[in-house]
N, C-alpha and C positions, 0 to 999 in steps of 0.2 A: 392797233399797235403791231408792228412787225415782230415776228417770233425769232429769237436768235437760235442758231444751230450750234450746239456745244459739243466739243470732243468729250465723250463719256469716259469715266474711269472704270475700266474693265478689270476690276479686282483691287484689293487693298494695296498691293505693292506696285501697281501700275502707275507711273507718273507721266507718261506720254504715249502717243500713238502716231503711226505713220499712215497718211492717207494714201491708199493704193490706187483708187480710182473713184471718180464721181459717177454714180449711176445715172443721176439726173444732171442736166445742164441749165444754165441761167435761162429763165423764161419758161421752163417746164412747169406744168401744173402737177402737184403731188397730193396724194391723200395722206391722212394721218396714218402712221405706222408703215407706210410704203418704204421700201429700201431706198435710201438717199445716197449714201456713199459707203465705201468699204475701207476698213482699217486693218492694220496689223500691229500687234504688240509682241512683247516677248513671251506671252502666254497663249494668245489665241488670235485667229483671224475672225473678223466679224463684219456683217452688213449692218449699218446703223440705220434704224428706221426714222422717218421724219417726225418731228415732235408735234406737228399740226398740219392741217390741210391748207393749201394755198399755192402761191407761185414762188418758185425759187428765184429770188431777185438778186442775190449776191453770193459769190463764192470768194472767201478771203484766204483760204488755204488750198494751195494747188496740189495736184497729184505728185507724190514724192516728198511732200513737206512733212516733217516731224513736228508735232504740235503738243504742247503741254495739256494735261487733262483740264477740263473746265474752260478751255480757251474757246472763243467764238470763231467758228470756221465759215459761217455763212448766215444768211437771213431768208426767212420765208414771210411773205405778205399775203394777206387775204385777198381773194379775187375782188377787184374793184376798189380796194383800199388805196388811198393816196399816201405816199410815204410822208411821214412827219419828220420833225426835227430829230426824233429819237430813232429814226429808221435804221441808221448805221450804228453798229455797236461801238463802244468806246474803244479807242486805240491808244497805243502807247506813244504816238507822235505828239510832242509838246506843241502848244499853240504858239503862233507867230507873235512876237513881241512888237508893240508899236515903238517906233524910233523916238528918242527924247525930243522935246520941243527945240526948234532951231537947227536940227540936223537934217541932212538930206539922206533918204534911204538909199542903200546900195542898189544899183540896178540889177534886176534879175537876169540870169543867163538865159539866152534864148533856148527854147526846148528843141530837142533833136526829134527825128522822125520816130524814135522809140518812146518819146514822152519824157525822157530824162534830161536834166540840165546838161548842156554841152560843156566840154572841158577836156583837159588832158587826162583826167582820172577815169580810165575805162571801167573801173570797178563799179560805177554807178549804173552800168548796164543792168537792166531788170533781169533778175534770176533768182531762183530759190536757193537756200543753203545747200541742198543736195547737189544742185547743179554746180555751185561754186566749189564744193568739195571735189566733185568729179574733175572739174577743170584743174584744180590744184594738183591732184594726183597724177594727172596726164599732161601737165605743163601746157595747158591750153588757155589762150586769151579769150575770155568769154565775149569780149567786144567784137571779135572777128566772126562770131556766129550770128546768123540772121535768125531772129526769134520768131516763132509762129504763134506764140501766145498773145493774150490781150495786151495791147500797148507795146508790142514787139518783145514781150517777155520771152526769154530763153527757157525752154521746157527741158525736162529730162530727155524726152525723145529727140529734141534738137541736138543736144550735145552728144548723145549716143550715136545718132546718125552722122554727126560731124566726125566723131572718132572712127566710126565704121567705114567712112568714105576713104580712109587712108590719108587724109590731109595731115601734114605735119606742121609744127611750128617752125621748122627750118625752111629756108628757101628752097624752091623746087630744084635748084641746081646744086644744093648741098648734098654731099654724100652722107649716108647714115653713119652714126658713131661706130668705131671699131667693134666688132663682135655682135652688133645688133642684127637680128633677123631681117631679111628683106621681104619676108612674107607679110601679108596683111593680117591685122589682129583686130579683135573686138573686145572692148573693156566694158564690163557692166559692174555696177556696185552690188555688194552683197545686200540681200533683202534683210529687213529687221528680223524675220524669223530665222534666216540662215546664220545671222550674227549671233543670236541667242543660243542656237543649237551649238555652234562652235564653242561659245563660252562655257555652256553647260558640260559639253563633252570633255573639254580640257580640264575643267574644274573637277569633274568626276574621276578622271585618270590620276589627277594629283591627290585626290582625297582618299579614295579607296584602294586597298591592296587587291587588284583584280586577279582572280583565279577562275579557270573554266573547267568544267567536266562535261563529257559528252556521253550520252547513252543512246543505244540503237533500240528502238521501240517498235513492237509489232502492233500495227493498227488494224489487223484483220478482223477482230471482234467488233471494234468500233465501226468499221466499214459495213459489216453484216447488219448491225443495228441500224445504221443510217439508212441502208437500203430498205429494211423492213418498216421503218417509221417515216420514210420520205413522203408518201401520199398523205399520211395523217397530218404531218407538219405543214405540208403545202395547203391543206384545207384551212389551217389556222393562220395562213398568210405569212409563214416564215420558212426559210431554208435552214434545214438542220445541218450545220457546218461542223467540220472537224474542230474548229476553235472552241465551240461550246463544250465539247467533250474534254478538251485539254484544259479549259478553264475550271470545269468541274473537278477534274483529277487534281489540279493544282490546289484548289480550295481545300479539298480533303486532306491533301498532304501538308498544307500550311497549318491545319488544325493540330496535326500530329507533331509539327516542328515549328512552334511559335517564334523561335529565334530567327527564322528566315523571313518572317513577317514583321520584324522589329526594325529599330533604327538606333544609331549612336548619337548621344547628346553629350559631348565631352567625355567624361569617364563614366557615364551612365548609359544603361541599355533601356530604351523605351519600347515596351511590349504593346503592340496595337491590339485592341480588343476586336476590331472589325477587319475584315478583308476587303480592302478598297482596291479593286483590280484595274490596273492600267492596261489598255489594249492599244498598241502602236498602230497608227493609221498613216499610210504614205500618201502625201499630197504632192502636187507638182512643185510647190515651193519648199518642201521639206518634209519633216516627220512630226506629227503631233500625237499626243498620247492622252486621249480622253479617259476618264476614270469612272468605273462602275462602282458606285458607293454601295457598301454592305453587300457585296457580291455573294458572300457566304450564306445569305438568307434566301437566295434565289435557287430554284430548281432548274433542270436542264432547259425547259421551255423558257423560263424567265431569263436565263443567261443568253439563250439564242436571240431573243427579242432585244435584250439590252445591247448586245454586241452589234447587231445590225442597226440599231437606232443610233448609237453614238458614232459609228463609222460613217453612216449616211449624213448626219448632221455635221460631222467634221469636214467631209468633202464639200458640203453646201455652205460651210462657214457660218453655222448656226449654233455653235456650242456656246454655253454660258461660261463665264470666267471660273466659277466654282467647279466646273466639270473637267478641268484640265490640271487640277493639282489636288493634293491630299491622297495620292496613291500610296499603297503600302507594298505592292508587288507588281511587276510589269511582265507582260508577254508580248514579244515581238515575233514577226513571222516572215523572215527573209525567204523562206521556202516557197512562198506564193509566186515568186519569179524564177524559181528553179534552183535556188541555192541549196546545196546538200546540208550545210549547216553554217552558222555564223558565230562570231565571238562578241556578243553584244556588251555595250558599256552600261554600267549601272546608272539608273536615274536617281540622283541624290534627292533626299536623304535615305532612300531605300538601300538595302544591303544585298539584294539579289535581283536577277532578271532572267527570264527563260526565253531562249531563242528556238524557234520551230523551223526545222528544215523541210524540204519538199517531201510530201507524202506520196509514195509511188510503189508500184509492185516491183519486188526484187527477188532474186534467187537466194535462198537461205538454207542452211543445213538443219534438217529436222530428222531426228532419229537416224543419224549416219547416212541420210539421203538428202538430195536437193529437192526443195519445194519452193513454190512461188507464194510470197506473202506480201501484204501491204505494209511497208516499213517506212520509218522516218528517223532521223537523228534529232534528238533534243539536247540542247546545250544550256547548262546553267552557269551564268556568270555570277560570282559571289564575292563579297568583301571578306578577305581572309583575316581582317582585324577582328571580326566578330564570329565568323562561321569557319569552323574547321573542316577539312577535307572529308572526314568521316561523316560529319553531320550532313554536308552537301550531298554526298553519295547516298546516304540513307534517304534523304529527301527525294532524290531522283529515283531511287529504287521504288519508293512508294508511288510516285507518279507513274512509273512504268507498270507496276502491278495494277494500279487503278484503271489504266487504259487497256492493258492486255486481258483483264478480267472485269470489264465494266459491267456493273450491276444493271441489268435491263429494267429493274423496277424503278431506277432513277430517271428513265426516259418518259 
């Protein structure tokens, strides 16, 4: 029997996923658990493994299609197995009805080169919902595009290439509308991840009363410890990063100020017993925040390994759904690209987020004289509905003290 390939449910709240690309093509032989296709949801990007070994015989959902969870997107057949009546998954297409006795069936329209019935309605041109949406948004007649997909199907690449060619729906002799730029443009749809990021950011700004406080922190002691412990950590197979020290300092400060690790539920404050630390990771398609659960139970080595692990798996699209939610506090690092500091937006339903600026040597005043120190700006974004300015500044003062006088015994 052929094996159906099903769109998985990547978390309790996930109802659909968008197929980013098929790693295998029809006719390819695949092993069980070998990556088969890649999807994106509002929570996580992931490569979906093959449910069985065999030949990929059919792809029912194309790249760019958004599919409900548990829908069949393709089939796999054992090598040498002949397809049976049940080889194709059940579709929603109703069966053709036999005409009543004594009536003459209506003649079928002759098929066109694309395999669709001919007629005046160009909407029967084969294309995915994504392609049709792009066409509507750009006032493009899909029937005018030559499809490169199976059976003449217009793919996302086809319509984007058409738009990028500068071809207009107006005649070649028609002038552009008044005020329209004569320069060529390229239109691309937002990815599913980008859409969700936009929705979450707007929701957070509407929900929380955002306030920011910025502290200038001396990392010279942390830098000294890093250099002293570098070889030891290298032998253990990990790189001792600034982020591990910052995470440790944040965890200790959260223990002293549990309100910063809390959330609001209507008129109630929900205090979290664990510190589930979110670490923002930049991807080409956006930003994802994997969560280190119970980070307060880890020492510096454990934090170093955990941060490196979730960052690597985020970039490899190997995170599990439960690893991207449930955070109680988030750290983001715009400084890795040179930003002096940022004003981060809170990740709901959390009430605070720490932004880390670039860590570099700077001239500072020490005992009425100039000295060179390793410095960085740390920014706390907090929800003023729950956290007062004095509490936020006390929390940041504790982080600064933890970093400037880091206990070597914790390393």
